[in-house]
Every structure is written in structure tokens, then in C-alpha cells.
Backbone as CSV, one residue per row, in Angstrom:
resi,resn,N_x,N_y,N_z,CA_x,CA_y,CA_z,C_x,C_y,C_z
1,MET,0.837,-1.177,0.000,0.000,0.000,0.000,0.888,1.249,0.000
2,LYS,0.587,2.190,-0.856,1.355,3.420,-0.952,0.942,4.376,0.164
3,LEU,1.927,4.859,0.939,1.686,5.795,2.032,2.487,7.066,1.757
4,PRO,1.899,8.016,1.012,2.653,9.166,0.527,2.936,10.266,1.551
5,TYR,2.236,10.295,2.671,2.418,11.376,3.645,3.261,10.865,4.809
6,SER,4.095,11.748,5.372,4.970,11.294,6.449,5.346,12.437,7.389
7,CYS,5.870,12.053,8.533,6.361,12.991,9.547,7.826,12.633,9.801
8,HIS,8.582,13.573,10.330,9.990,13.309,10.625,10.162,12.222,11.691
9,CYS,9.086,11.897,12.440,9.157,10.834,13.445,9.189,9.448,12.798
10,GLY,8.918,9.380,11.493,8.929,8.117,10.777,7.541,7.582,10.457
11,ARG,6.515,8.193,11.003,5.134,7.747,10.753,4.737,8.102,9.330
12,ARG,4.055,7.177,8.658,3.548,7.394,7.303,2.061,7.103,7.294
13,TRP,1.316,7.788,6.417,-0.114,7.531,6.267,-0.520,7.839,4.843
14,GLY,-1.679,7.296,4.455,-2.081,7.358,3.061,-3.245,8.267,2.739
15,ARG,-3.918,8.789,3.728,-5.106,9.612,3.462,-4.864,11.061,3.844
16,LEU,-5.172,11.944,2.936,-5.050,13.371,3.205,-6.040,13.806,4.285
17,SER,-7.122,13.059,4.453,-8.138,13.407,5.457,-7.700,13.045,6.880
18,GLU,-6.639,12.265,7.045,-6.140,11.934,8.379,-5.341,13.105,8.942
19,ALA,-5.119,13.091,10.245,-4.351,14.155,10.894,-3.280,13.528,11.777
20,HIS,-2.092,14.097,11.733,-0.971,13.632,12.549,-0.548,14.781,13.444
21,CYS,-0.392,14.520,14.724,0.008,15.571,15.657,1.527,15.684,15.670
22,ALA,2.038,16.830,15.275,3.479,17.051,15.241,4.061,17.199,16.645
23,ALA,3.217,17.412,17.651,3.698,17.559,19.034,3.855,16.206,19.727
24,CYS,2.809,15.376,19.703,2.854,14.086,20.416,2.989,12.896,19.467
25,HIS,2.874,13.135,18.187,3.021,12.138,17.118,1.976,11.023,17.149
26,GLU,0.798,11.322,17.689,-0.331,10.403,17.587,-0.990,10.641,16.228
27,GLN,-1.609,9.606,15.682,-2.258,9.660,14.374,-3.769,9.582,14.572
28,PHE,-4.522,10.386,13.812,-5.978,10.442,13.942,-6.629,10.233,12.579
29,SER,-7.783,9.573,12.588,-8.476,9.266,11.337,-9.113,10.499,10.716
30,THR,-9.404,11.520,11.535,-10.007,12.761,11.037,-9.429,13.959,11.784
31,VAL,-9.599,15.118,11.189,-9.170,16.357,11.847,-9.992,16.587,13.114
32,ALA,-11.280,16.209,13.095,-12.130,16.372,14.281,-11.582,15.556,15.455
33,ASN,-11.114,14.331,15.207,-10.527,13.529,16.278,-9.246,14.168,16.790
34,PHE,-8.455,14.718,15.884,-7.246,15.443,16.283,-7.612,16.628,17.175
35,ASP,-8.605,17.407,16.760,-9.020,18.588,17.523,-9.466,18.220,18.935
36,GLN,-10.125,17.075,19.096,-10.581,16.654,20.421,-9.418,16.442,21.383
37,HIS,-8.268,16.037,20.887,-7.143,15.729,21.777,-6.314,16.958,22.147
38,ARG,-6.631,18.112,21.566,-5.911,19.350,21.900,-6.782,20.193,22.830
39,MET,-6.333,20.392,24.055,-7.072,21.199,25.023,-6.148,22.254,25.598
40,LYS,-6.566,23.507,25.476,-5.782,24.636,25.995,-4.353,24.615,25.467
41,GLY,-4.210,24.240,24.192,-2.896,24.237,23.549,-2.010,23.065,23.922
42,GLU,-2.551,22.078,24.621,-1.789,20.910,25.054,-2.410,19.633,24.486
43,CYS,-1.585,18.619,24.323,-2.077,17.315,23.875,-2.637,16.548,25.070
44,VAL,-3.788,15.917,24.858,-4.390,15.026,25.845,-4.396,13.635,25.231
45,TRP,-3.963,12.642,25.997,-3.924,11.284,25.484,-5.332,10.885,25.083
46,PRO,-5.573,10.495,23.842,-6.925,10.230,23.337,-7.726,9.200,24.134
47,ALA,-7.073,8.228,24.742,-7.794,7.227,25.535,-8.388,7.828,26.805
48,ALA,-7.960,9.022,27.177,-8.466,9.685,28.385,-9.654,10.591,28.090
49,LEU,-10.117,10.633,26.847,-11.233,11.494,26.464,-12.546,10.727,26.515
50,TYR,-13.500,11.262,27.261,-14.809,10.621,27.413,-15.924,11.611,27.131
51,THR,-17.085,11.095,26.743,-18.267,11.926,26.556,-18.836,12.258,27.939
52,ARG,-19.822,13.126,27.985,-20.433,13.495,29.267,-21.071,12.314,29.986
53,ASN,-21.517,11.320,29.231,-22.132,10.153,29.876,-21.118,9.024,30.119
54,GLY,-19.832,9.334,30.028,-18.787,8.386,30.405,-18.326,7.408,29.350
55,GLU,-18.755,7.580,28.124,-18.316,6.688,27.050,-17.047,7.232,26.399
56,PRO,-16.134,6.341,25.991,-14.904,6.816,25.337,-15.214,7.525,24.019
57,ARG,-14.437,8.556,23.706,-14.610,9.290,22.448,-13.873,8.611,21.301
58,GLN,-12.717,8.018,21.591,-11.892,7.447,20.533,-11.368,6.084,20.949
59,ARG,-10.972,5.315,19.934,-10.345,4.016,20.176,-9.181,3.885,19.210
60,LEU,-8.249,3.042,19.546,-7.044,2.871,18.754,-7.175,1.624,17.890
61,VAL,-6.928,1.772,16.587,-6.946,0.631,15.666,-5.636,0.600,14.891
62,GLU,-5.297,-0.566,14.390,-4.079,-0.720,13.593,-4.438,-0.546,12.123
63,ARG,-3.802,0.397,11.480,-3.976,0.614,10.039,-2.658,0.340,9.340
64,ALA,-2.649,0.441,8.033,-1.443,0.142,7.253,-0.237,0.948,7.720
65,GLY,-0.451,2.210,8.092,0.650,3.063,8.524,0.984,2.942,9.996
66,GLY,0.158,2.236,10.761,0.404,2.075,12.191,-0.842,2.402,12.996
67,PRO,-0.718,2.449,14.327,-1.861,2.723,15.193,-2.487,4.086,14.890
68,THR,-3.813,4.102,14.800,-4.552,5.320,14.460,-5.760,5.441,15.380
69,TRP,-5.947,6.642,15.945,-7.116,6.915,16.778,-8.307,7.212,15.881
70,VAL,-9.405,6.496,16.111,-10.646,6.700,15.352,-11.761,7.011,16.337
71,GLY,-12.816,7.664,15.856,-13.981,7.908,16.699,-14.524,6.579,17.198
72,PHE,-15.002,6.536,18.441,-15.430,5.266,19.027,-16.490,4.574,18.193
73,GLU,-17.399,5.331,17.588,-18.467,4.746,16.763,-18.109,4.689,15.288
74,GLU,-16.953,5.205,14.918,-16.537,5.272,13.511,-16.289,3.878,12.943
75,ARG,-16.826,3.651,11.763,-16.578,2.394,11.076,-15.272,2.535,10.304
76,PRO,-14.377,1.578,10.434,-13.106,1.686,9.717,-13.303,1.570,8.212
77,LYS,-12.477,2.279,7.457,-12.546,2.269,6.001,-11.753,1.104,5.423
78,GLU,-11.038,0.397,6.267,-10.232,-0.734,5.835,-10.203,-1.754,6.963
79,ALA,-9.727,-2.925,6.661,-9.610,-3.932,7.715,-8.645,-3.421,8.779
80,TYR,-8.909,-3.725,10.012,-8.058,-3.262,11.092,-7.960,-4.316,12.181
81,THR,-6.975,-4.144,13.016,-6.801,-4.972,14.191,-6.904,-4.061,15.395
82,PRO,-7.799,-4.346,16.340,-7.873,-3.507,17.538,-6.540,-3.518,18.284
83,VAL,-6.214,-2.409,18.890,-4.982,-2.284,19.659,-5.373,-2.165,21.126
84,ILE,-4.684,-2.878,21.987,-4.959,-2.776,23.419,-4.326,-1.494,23.925
85,VAL,-5.120,-0.687,24.626,-4.651,0.599,25.122,-4.332,0.456,26.597
86,ALA,-3.085,0.775,26.956,-2.663,0.725,28.349,-2.495,2.153,28.875
87,PRO,-2.595,2.352,30.172,-2.410,3.695,30.732,-1.032,4.241,30.360
88,ARG,-0.919,5.562,30.295,0.335,6.221,29.930,1.468,5.722,30.815
89,GLY,2.594,5.469,30.200,3.768,4.997,30.927,3.867,3.479,30.979
90,VAL,2.817,2.782,30.560,2.817,1.319,30.606,3.024,0.731,29.225
91,ARG,2.926,1.561,28.186,3.026,1.063,26.805,4.205,0.212,26.596
């Protein structure tokens, strides 16, 4: 699979609609998911984001370019493998 977009961290991705954070180097399936992880100019780990009723906002899936945060209800555009998310510092 051709992955034409890249970051100096080595991450590559194939969709212009995806967003990569140059600060924390997390990958997001949409700009809206990227925007959710930025609060007051700081990165928030996407697994720590919840809706008002306590449901997770995003989940991590494995895509061709590597782990990508997608909206919790978002249907993947390609086959994926779920990634187990551990608390920060345990990865």
C-alpha cells in the first residue's frame, strides 16, 4: 500500500483526510478527532477522552501506517486490528 504522507518521526499515512500531531506524534483518522485531543494548547492522550455520559470518544486501531485513533463509533474504512490501550507509561 502506498503511504505518501509522512512525519519526521517516521510515521507514514495514506489519506489526506487523516491528521498527525506534530507535538505528540499520535495519528488520527479525522481532523475532528485530532481537535478533540488538543485542550488549551496541550495534547491530551486520546484514551483519556470521554463523553459526558462516560463513554470513550476514541479508540485505537491498527492501520497500514500504524496505530490510528478513530472515533469510538466510527466504522473503519479498511480492515483493522484492535490495539490494546494501556495507561500512559505502561506502553
